[in-house]
N, C-alpha and C positions, 0 to 999 in steps of 0.2 A: 336333465336332472338339476334341481336347484341346489345352490351351494349354501350350506349353513355352517358358519364358522363357530357356532356354539356347540356343535355336536363333536364329541371326541369318541374315538373307537378304542376301547380297551379290551383286547381279545375279541370275543364274539358279541360283546355288549356295547350298544351305542348309548352313550351317556350325554345328557344335555347340561351337566354341571349345575350351576346355580339357577339356571333358567327354570328348572322344574319346580323350584320352591317359591318363586315370586308370586304365583297365584294364591298361595296359602298364607301370605303375610298380610294379615288384617291390620288396620291402624292400631288396634288395641295391642296386638303383638309387638309392633314396632315401638309403641310407647313403653310397654313393660320391659322390652329389651334395652332401651335407652336408660330407663330407670335402674335396671339391674347393673348396667355398665357403670353408671355414676356411683352406685353403692360400692361396686368392686374397686373403684379408684380411690375411695376414701382412705385416709390415713388415721390410725388411732392416735389420740393425743399422747405425747410422750409423758410418762410419769416422772416427775422431778422429785428427788428426795432432798433432804436438808443440805447435803454436800453440793448437789447440783445447783440449788437455789443460792447458796453462799458463793459459789464460783461465778454464777451469772451476775450476782450483785457486784462482786469485785471487778468483773470485766467491764460492766457498764460504768462503774465509778472511775476506773482507769481510763476508759475511752472519753468520759466527760472531762476529766482533769487534764488530759494530754491533747484533747481535740484531734484525735486520730479518726480516720475513716473506719467505720464499723459496719459489719453485716449482722443484722438482727433477723432472727427467724421467728415468725409468729405462726400460731395454729388457730384456725377458725373454720368451723363447720366441716371438719374432716380433710382440710387441705392446709399444706404448709405454704406460707408466703414469705418471701425474702425481701428485706429492705436494706438499702445500703446508703450510708451518708455519715455525716459528722454529728454526733450527739450534742445538742445545744443546751438542753434542760431536762431534768428529771424531777417529776413531782410524785405525789402519792398515788396518782391514777394513770399518768401518761409519761411516756418518754418522747421528747420532741427532738427530731433530727432534721438536718438540712441536707438536701442533695441539689444538683444543678437545676431541678425543676421547682424548688421552693422548700418550705418547711412543712413537715408532716408530723402528725401525732399518732402514736401507737399505744393502745391500752396495755398497761403492765400485765394484766391477767392473761393476755394472749401470747406474751413472749415466752418462748421455750428455749432459745439459745441466743448468744451474742458472741461475736468474735471480732477482734481487731484485725483489720486488713492492713498488712504491711507491704 
């Protein structure tokens, strides 16, 4: 008798687990499942009201004037991205910060949060 490690016995039923579904997985199914998983992982853009925007502006201004390390959270295409560094400059379109790897620009319209790291 051949030994099959994929076969499990549950009561009187012999079950092959995931093995029985592999023949039914067409490349189109795999593609759609991956797309569905990507859509499920997306985060809705946080809605910022006037108070949130004012707090964000004050935090960035305080971080710029005191040259403290800041964590900036941005939202782009359904994903949150985190940046950490010292804010060097703020213009009308970008926030420029520096970390050990160099200077980076973050568009202001993508920023959803900023917090000074102490």
